C-alpha positions in Angstrom: -233.4 25.9 281.7 -230.0 26.2 282.8 -227.6 29.5 283.4 -226.6 29.9 287.1 -223.6 29.2 289.3 -221.2 27.8 286.5 -217.8 28.9 286.0 -216.5 31.2 283.3 -215.0 29.1 280.6 -211.4 29.8 279.4 -212.9 29.8 275.9 -210.3 29.7 272.9 -207.2 30.5 275.0 -207.3 26.9 276.4 -207.8 25.4 272.5 -204.6 27.6 271.7 -202.7 26.4 274.6 -203.7 22.7 274.1 -202.6 23.2 270.4 -199.1 24.5 271.5 -199.0 21.7 274.2 -199.4 19.2 271.4 -196.8 20.8 269.0 -194.2 20.8 271.8 -194.8 17.2 272.7 -194.8 16.1 268.9 -191.6 18.3 268.3 -189.7 16.7 271.6 -190.7 13.1 269.9 -189.2 14.3 266.5 -186.2 15.7 268.2 -185.6 12.3 269.7 -186.1 10.4 266.8 -183.6 13.0 265.3 -180.9 12.2 268.0 -181.5 8.3 267.3 -180.7 8.5 263.5 -177.9 11.1 264.0 -176.3 8.3 266.5 -177.2 5.5 264.0 -175.5 7.2 261.3 -172.5 7.8 263.2 -172.3 4.2 264.4 -172.6 3.1 260.7 -169.8 5.3 259.2 -167.7 4.3 262.1 -168.3 0.7 261.4 -167.7 1.4 257.6 -164.2 3.3 258.3 -162.9 0.6 260.5 -163.7 -2.4 258.0 -162.1 -0.4 255.2 -158.8 0.5 257.5 -158.7 -3.4 258.5 -159.0 -4.4 254.8 -156.4 -1.9 253.6 -159.2 -0.3 251.0 -159.4 3.4 250.5 -162.4 4.9 252.2 -164.7 5.9 251.4 -164.8 3.7 248.3 -164.9 4.8 245.0 -168.4 4.1 243.2 -169.8 5.3 239.8 -171.6 8.6 239.8 -174.9 9.2 238.0 -175.2 12.5 236.1 -176.8 15.4 237.7 -180.7 15.4 238.3 -182.4 17.2 235.5 -183.0 20.9 236.0 -186.5 21.0 235.9 -187.0 18.2 238.1 -185.0 19.9 240.8 -186.9 23.0 240.4 -190.0 21.3 240.8 -188.7 19.1 243.7 -187.2 21.8 245.8 -190.0 24.6 244.5 -192.7 23.0 246.0 -190.9 21.4 248.5 -190.2 24.8 249.9 -194.1 25.5 249.2 -195.0 22.8 251.4 -192.8 23.8 254.4 -194.2 27.5 254.1 -198.1 25.9 254.2 -196.8 24.1 257.2 -195.5 27.1 258.9 -198.5 29.0 258.2 -200.7 26.0 260.1 -198.9 27.2 263.4 -201.0 30.2 263.4 -202.9 30.3 266.5 -206.4 30.6 264.9 -206.1 27.5 263.0 -207.9 24.8 265.7 -211.0 26.8 266.3 -211.2 29.0 263.0 -210.3 26.8 260.0 -213.4 25.3 259.6 -215.6 28.4 259.9 -213.5 30.7 258.0 -211.8 28.5 255.6 -213.4 25.2 255.0 -217.0 25.8 255.2 -217.1 29.0 252.9 -214.8 27.1 250.5 -217.6 25.0 249.5 -220.6 27.5 250.4 -221.5 27.8 246.2 -220.6 24.3 245.4 -223.1 21.7 244.7 -224.6 19.9 247.6 -222.5 16.4 247.4 -219.3 18.7 247.5 -220.4 20.6 250.8 -221.2 17.2 252.1 -217.9 16.0 251.7 -216.3 19.2 252.9 -218.4 19.2 255.8 -217.2 15.4 256.6 -213.4 17.4 257.0 -214.8 20.1 258.7 -216.6 18.2 261.4 -213.6 16.1 262.0 -211.4 19.1 262.3 -214.2 20.6 264.8 -214.4 17.5 267.2 -210.2 17.3 267.3 -209.2 20.9 266.7 -206.0 20.5 268.5 -204.8 17.3 267.2 -206.0 18.0 263.6 -204.3 21.6 263.4 -200.8 19.9 265.0 -201.2 16.9 262.7 -201.4 19.2 259.7 -198.5 21.2 260.7 -196.3 18.0 260.8 -197.3 16.4 257.6 -196.9 19.4 255.6 -193.5 20.1 256.9 -192.5 16.5 256.5 -193.8 16.3 253.1 -191.8 19.7 252.1 -188.5 18.5 254.0 -188.8 14.7 252.4 -188.7 16.6 248.8 -185.9 18.7 249.6 -183.5 16.2 251.1 -184.3 13.2 248.7 -182.9 14.4 245.3 -182.7 11.2 243.5 -184.2 7.4 243.2 -187.0 5.7 245.0 -186.7 8.1 248.1 -187.5 10.9 245.9 -190.2 9.5 244.3 -191.7 8.3 247.6 -191.8 12.1 248.7 -193.6 12.9 245.4 -196.1 10.2 246.3 -196.8 11.6 249.9 -197.1 15.1 248.3 -199.8 13.7 245.7 -201.6 11.5 248.5 -202.0 14.4 250.9 -202.4 17.1 248.2 -205.5 15.2 247.2 -206.9 15.1 250.6 -206.6 18.7 251.1 -207.9 19.5 247.5 -211.0 17.6 248.1 -211.7 18.3 252.0 -210.0 21.6 252.3 -210.5 23.4 249.1 -213.9 22.0 247.8 -212.2 20.8 244.7 -210.6 24.3 244.1 -214.0 25.7 243.4 -214.2 24.1 239.7 -217.8 23.0 240.8 -218.9 26.5 241.8 -219.6 29.3 239.5 -217.3 32.3 239.1 -214.2 30.3 238.5 -211.5 32.5 237.6 -207.2 31.6 237.7 -207.3 35.1 239.2 -208.6 34.0 242.2 -207.3 30.6 242.6 -208.7 28.3 240.2 -208.4 25.2 239.9 -206.8 25.2 243.7 -203.4 25.5 244.9 -203.2 22.0 245.9 -204.0 20.5 242.6 -201.0 22.1 241.5 -198.9 20.3 244.3 -200.3 17.0 243.3 -199.6 17.8 239.6 -196.0 18.7 240.6 -195.7 15.7 242.6 -196.7 13.2 239.9 -194.1 14.8 237.7 -191.4 14.2 240.2 -192.6 10.7 240.6 -192.2 9.9 237.3 -188.6 7.9 236.4 -186.0 10.1 235.4 -185.4 8.7 232.2 -188.9 10.4 231.3 -187.0 14.0 231.6 -184.3 13.0 229.1 -185.2 15.2 226.1 -187.6 17.9 225.7 -190.6 15.7 224.9 -191.8 16.2 228.6 -191.4 19.8 228.8 -193.3 20.2 225.5 -196.4 18.3 227.3 -195.9 20.5 230.4 -196.1 24.0 228.6 -198.6 22.5 226.2 -201.0 21.6 228.8 -200.4 24.6 230.6 -201.2 26.5 227.6 -204.3 25.0 227.1 -205.3 25.6 230.8 -204.6 29.3 230.2 -206.6 29.3 227.1 -209.4 27.9 228.6 -209.4 30.4 231.8 -209.5 33.0 229.2 -212.5 32.0 227.8 -214.2 31.6 231.1 -212.9 35.2 232.0 -214.3 36.3 228.5 -217.8 34.5 228.9 -220.6 36.8 229.3 -222.8 37.2 232.1 -220.5 36.1 234.7 -219.8 39.6 236.1 -216.2 40.0 235.0 -216.8 42.7 232.6 -218.5 44.9 235.0 -217.0 47.3 237.3 -219.7 48.6 239.6 -219.8 50.4 242.6 -218.7 49.8 246.3 -222.5 49.0 247.2 -222.7 47.0 244.0 -219.4 45.8 242.7 -218.8 43.4 239.9 -217.5 39.9 240.7 -213.7 40.7 240.2 -214.0 44.0 242.5 -216.3 42.4 245.0 -213.6 39.7 245.2 -210.7 42.1 245.7 -212.6 44.6 248.0 -213.3 41.2 250.2 -209.5 40.3 250.2 -208.6 44.1 251.3 -210.9 43.8 254.4 -208.7 40.9 255.7 -206.7 41.5 258.6 -203.2 42.4 257.1 -200.5 45.4 257.3 -201.7 48.4 256.1 -199.3 48.9 253.0 -200.6 45.5 251.5 -204.4 46.6 252.4 -203.8 49.9 250.7 -202.6 48.4 247.4 -205.1 45.7 247.4 -207.9 48.3 248.3 -206.5 50.9 245.5 -206.5 48.0 242.7 -210.2 47.5 243.7 -211.2 51.0 243.3 -209.5 50.9 240.1 -211.2 48.0 239.0 -214.6 49.2 240.0 -213.9 52.4 237.6 -212.5 50.4 234.5 -213.9 46.8 235.2 -214.5 46.3 231.4 -210.9 47.5 230.6 -209.0 45.4 233.5 -210.9 42.2 232.2 -210.4 42.7 228.5 -206.3 43.0 229.4 -206.7 39.8 231.3 -208.6 38.0 228.5 -206.2 39.1 226.0 -203.2 38.5 228.2 -204.3 34.7 229.0 -204.9 34.0 225.5 -201.5 35.1 224.2 -199.7 33.6 226.7 -201.6 30.5 226.1 -201.4 30.4 222.6 -197.7 30.9 222.8 -197.2 28.1 225.1 -199.5 25.5 223.2 -197.4 26.5 219.9 -194.2 24.9 221.5 -191.8 27.2 219.5 -188.6 28.1 221.5 -188.6 31.6 220.4 -192.1 32.2 222.1 -191.5 30.0 225.0 -189.4 32.4 226.8 -191.3 35.8 226.4 -194.4 33.9 227.2 -193.4 32.6 230.5 -191.8 35.9 231.3 -195.1 37.6 230.7 -196.9 34.8 232.8 -194.3 35.7 235.6 -195.4 39.3 235.5 -199.0 38.8 235.3 -198.9 35.9 238.0 -197.0 38.0 240.3 -199.3 41.1 239.8 -202.2 38.8 240.5 -200.7 37.4 243.5 -200.1 40.8 245.0 -202.9 42.9 243.9 -206.0 40.1 243.7 -204.7 37.0 245.7 -203.3 39.3 248.2 -200.5 37.0 249.0 -203.1 34.5 250.3 -201.9 33.9 253.8 -203.2 37.0 255.8 -206.1 36.8 258.1 -204.7 34.2 260.6 -206.1 31.2 258.8 -204.2 31.4 255.7 -203.2 28.1 254.6 -201.1 28.5 251.3 -199.9 31.2 249.2 -202.4 30.6 246.8 -202.5 29.1 243.4 -200.4 31.6 241.7 -197.0 30.7 242.9 -197.3 27.1 242.4 -198.5 27.7 238.7 -195.4 30.0 238.3 -193.1 27.1 239.4 -194.9 24.8 237.1 -194.5 27.2 234.2 -190.7 27.9 234.8 -190.1 23.9 235.1 -192.0 23.3 232.0 -189.8 25.9 230.1 -186.6 24.2 231.5 -187.5 21.0 230.9 -187.8 22.2 226.9 -184.7 24.4 226.7 -182.2 22.5 229.0 -182.0 19.0 228.4 -180.5 16.8 231.2 -177.0 15.3 230.9 -176.7 11.9 230.3 -176.0 9.4 233.1 -172.8 7.7 232.5 -171.0 5.5 235.1 -167.7 6.4 236.0 -164.9 4.2 235.9 -163.0 3.8 239.5 -159.6 4.7 239.5 -156.7 2.6 240.2 -157.8 -0.7 238.3 -160.6 -2.9 239.9 -161.6 -2.7 243.3 -162.0 -5.3 245.6 -165.7 -6.9 245.9 -167.6 -5.2 248.6 -170.9 -5.8 250.1 -173.6 -3.1 249.3 -173.1 -1.4 252.8 -169.5 -1.1 252.6 -169.8 0.8 249.2 -172.4 3.4 250.0 -170.7 6.8 250.8 -171.3 9.6 253.7 -173.4 11.8 251.0 -176.0 9.0 250.5 -176.2 7.7 254.0 -176.7 11.3 255.0 -179.5 11.8 252.7 -181.0 8.6 253.7 -180.9 9.5 257.5 -182.6 12.9 256.3 -185.3 11.0 254.3 -186.1 8.6 257.2 -186.4 11.9 259.5 -188.6 13.3 257.1 -191.0 10.3 256.9 -191.0 10.0 260.7 -192.1 13.8 260.9 -194.9 13.0 258.2 -195.7 9.6 260.3 -196.2 11.9 263.6 -199.0 14.0 261.9 -200.6 11.2 259.9 -201.4 9.0 263.0 -203.6 11.5 264.8 -205.1 12.7 261.6 -206.2 9.4 261.0 -207.8 9.0 264.3 -209.5 12.4 264.2 -210.9 11.4 260.8 -212.5 8.0 261.9 -213.5 9.0 265.6 -216.7 10.4 266.2 -216.0 11.3 270.0 -214.8 15.1 270.4 -211.7 15.9 272.4 -212.3 16.6 275.8 -210.6 20.0 275.4 -213.8 21.3 273.6 -215.9 20.8 276.9 -213.3 22.2 279.1 -213.2 25.5 276.9 -216.7 25.8 277.6 -216.6 25.1 281.2 -213.3 25.0 282.5 -211.4 22.3 283.7 -212.8 19.7 286.4 -212.2 20.7 289.8 -210.6 17.7 292.0 -211.6 17.8 295.5 -211.9 15.2 298.3 -214.5 15.3 301.2 -217.6 13.5 302.3 -220.9 14.0 299.7 -223.8 15.1 301.5 -226.4 12.4 301.8 -229.9 12.8 300.5 -233.3 10.8 301.0 -235.4 11.0 297.8 -237.7 8.7 295.7 -236.9 7.8 292.0 -238.8 7.7 288.6 -240.5 4.7 290.0 -241.3 6.2 293.6 -238.6 3.7 295.1 -236.5 5.4 298.0 -233.0 6.0 296.9 -230.4 7.8 299.3 -226.7 8.2 298.5 -226.0 5.7 301.2 -227.7 3.0 299.6 -225.6 3.6 296.2 -222.5 2.8 298.3 -220.0 0.7 296.4 -221.1 2.0 293.0 -219.4 5.4 291.6 -221.7 8.0 291.1 -222.4 10.9 288.6 -224.7 13.5 290.2 -226.5 16.5 288.3 -229.5 18.5 288.6 -232.3 18.5 285.7 -235.4 20.6 285.3 -237.8 17.9 284.3 -239.8 20.4 282.0 -236.7 22.0 280.4 -236.9 22.0 276.7 -233.4 23.7 276.1 -230.1 22.7 278.0 -231.4 20.0 280.2 -232.3 17.2 277.7 -229.0 18.1 276.1 -227.2 17.4 279.6 -229.1 14.1 280.2 -228.2 12.8 276.6 -224.4 13.7 277.6 -224.9 11.2 280.8 -226.4 8.8 278.5 -223.4 8.9 275.8 -220.8 8.9 279.0 -222.4 5.7 280.1 -222.0 4.0 276.5 -218.5 5.3 276.4 -217.6 3.4 279.5 -218.6 -0.2 278.1 -218.5 -2.8 280.7 -217.4 -0.6 283.5 -220.8 1.2 283.2 -222.5 -1.5 285.3 -220.2 -0.2 288.3 -221.8 3.4 287.9 -225.0 5.0 288.9 -225.8 8.5 286.8 -228.1 10.3 289.0 -230.2 13.6 288.5 -232.2 15.3 290.9 -235.1 17.4 290.1 -234.3 21.1 289.9 -238.0 22.8 289.5 -239.9 24.5 292.5 -243.1 23.6 290.7 -243.0 20.7 288.5 -241.2 17.8 290.3 -243.6 14.9 290.6 -242.8 11.4 290.1 -244.9 11.5 287.1 -243.0 14.1 285.6 -239.6 13.0 285.6 -240.8 9.7 284.5 -242.2 11.6 281.6 -238.8 13.3 281.1 -237.2 9.7 281.0 -239.4 8.3 278.7 -239.4 11.8 276.4 -235.1 11.2 276.3 -235.1 7.4 276.1 -233.9 7.1 279.4 -236.4 4.5 280.9 -234.2 1.9 279.3 -230.9 2.7 280.9 -230.5 0.4 283.8 -227.8 2.7 285.6 -230.0 5.8 285.2 -232.1 7.5 288.4 -234.0 10.6 288.1 -234.8 11.5 291.9 -237.1 13.9 293.2 -239.3 14.6 296.7 -241.2 17.1 298.6 -239.7 20.7 297.8 -238.3 21.1 301.3 -236.5 17.8 300.8 -235.5 18.8 297.5 -234.5 22.4 298.6 -231.9 20.9 301.6 -230.5 18.9 298.7 -229.9 21.8 296.5 -228.5 23.8 299.3 -226.0 20.9 300.3 -224.6 20.9 297.0 -224.7 24.7 296.3 -227.4 24.6 293.6 -229.5 27.7 293.2 -232.9 27.0 291.6 -235.5 29.7 290.7 -238.6 29.9 288.7 -238.0 31.4 285.1 -239.8 34.7 284.2 -241.3 33.0 281.2 -243.2 30.4 283.3 -242.5 26.7 284.3 -239.1 26.1 283.3 -236.8 26.8 285.9 -233.3 28.5 286.0 -230.5 26.8 287.9 -226.8 26.0 288.2 -225.1 23.9 286.0 -223.0 21.4 288.0 -222.1 17.7 288.1 -220.4 15.8 291.0 -218.5 12.6 290.9 -218.8 10.8 294.0 -216.8 7.4 294.4 -217.5 4.3 295.9 -217.1 5.2 299.2 -219.2 8.3 299.3 -216.6 10.8 298.6 -216.8 13.7 296.2 -214.1 13.6 293.9 -214.7 15.7 290.9 -216.9 19.0 290.4 -217.6 19.8 286.8 -219.9 22.4 284.9 -222.2 20.7 282.8 -223.5 23.9 280.8 -223.7 22.9 277.5 -222.8 26.2 275.7 -223.6 26.8 272.2 -224.6 23.0 272.6 -223.1 21.9 269.2 -222.5 18.2 268.5 -218.9 18.6 268.8 -219.1 20.6 272.5 -221.8 17.7 273.7 -219.7 14.7 272.5 -216.9 16.4 274.0 -218.6 16.7 277.3 -219.6 13.0 277.3 -216.2 12.2 276.7 -214.7 14.4 279.6 -217.3 13.0 282.1 -216.5 9.3 281.1 -212.8 10.1 281.5 -213.2 12.0 284.9 -215.5 8.6 286.0 -212.6 6.3 284.8 -210.3 8.3 287.0 -212.1 8.2 290.0 -212.8 4.4 289.8 -209.2 3.6 289.0 -206.9 6.6 290.7 
């Protein structure tokens, strides 16, 4: 049993600081890449200009122009690009590193089947183990995808941006939104079904289609009809008896919708928004049946009009959907981003963008692409790099910059998802950063778990990781022992040059047999570089005093209360690091983090 003498950990402030540091470093890397791209673009245009002047040809050279980008496609591309950028900016909130798994990821899957919870748990665990790198990665991935969609209007670069949107959107939909809750009870479009990011995926798939598919109203009719079928399905679900939407209720026992809205009203947010949402919650509690009837009828009528495909019905249907959607976004979804861990504006905004794009794809056919004939006769033959104009090369440079931003986020995110070792910053957030010291370590003369004499002097030539454990402890000490064992494994071949040493910290139970039993219980009896030392109480007391360890009998009985400290002593017998070993809440992430921290500190001492 531990709990005395350890330093107070800085808690979440250290995580937030590490998050900001990671963002700053990555931003500096992105800025450097932008400078390089700018220099390269300027050099290319200068070379192009000099070749044109030398040959006597006009600059920039005339080239055939395509028709404008289809309006509906442009709305989708820029609209969802902006939404991705907003999502990336929301990821900058300082609560994201620590609170996203507990406040967003895990709750999103709480009412879903076990296999969905298992998938989401995988993502939550990866985020928990690497909170700063995962949070920073999400910022850059989403900002990069958004910028990529905005700056790449045509061709393969634009399709590449759309594919990136589809890929990352599926990852977020599965691991971040638990499939948008489609496998959970209470599914309703009013509260986000089928998940905002699934709509990003749909939009990305549409933008990735060849531009010729946008010619004529056919694709628009498919889009509006599909949206209509979806709304009709949502109307049926909204009207289905027994799901709680027809009930108003009371504050103590609200219906499904009233309970959802009341929960959103309690989210930390400006008073004006909380007041509006709270008022609607009260209205639904009093008139739940009427509210649900209105929603069911509205969804059914709008869906039927969209499915019909008749132009004279499409405009009023889209306008009605815009009004209903914006009201839902404000009164029920509560704009989606309040509370410190809001990751997106919820599903209604992307749904409305899709609706507008589908309508435009029907009523505004794209212009036919016709190659323009160059003025002034036949132009001299040019190599491809000489024919491209400044607009194209500028968009190319911006697209490359956006790709680089996505890669800056993707690399650490992939690393975090496959690594089982937690970031050391988690341990530091509990116990503080290791103290760097320098001075001779106090010698000791004790016996190991086999009764053989051991002194600090006898360990010269090896780096020593020294801590103090209660051999009959059943709470923290076994955890600390396993952290030392894991640190040895992390060191690999270097572990043969390190001795992991524990000194018994119990006034009553400290015999050789007791420490040997602890080793066998924890599987440490097979670890060649592990020593659990003990001796007479006076000798143990002198070691405790020399290392600043306080040991007392716990009020409950045999276990001891003692300080949580570890010392790293170099091969010459000098103390180089002092760490707190308090496991805190003893989560898997924090213990894994401490073993990584211990291993890294040992490595620094061994190779200064």
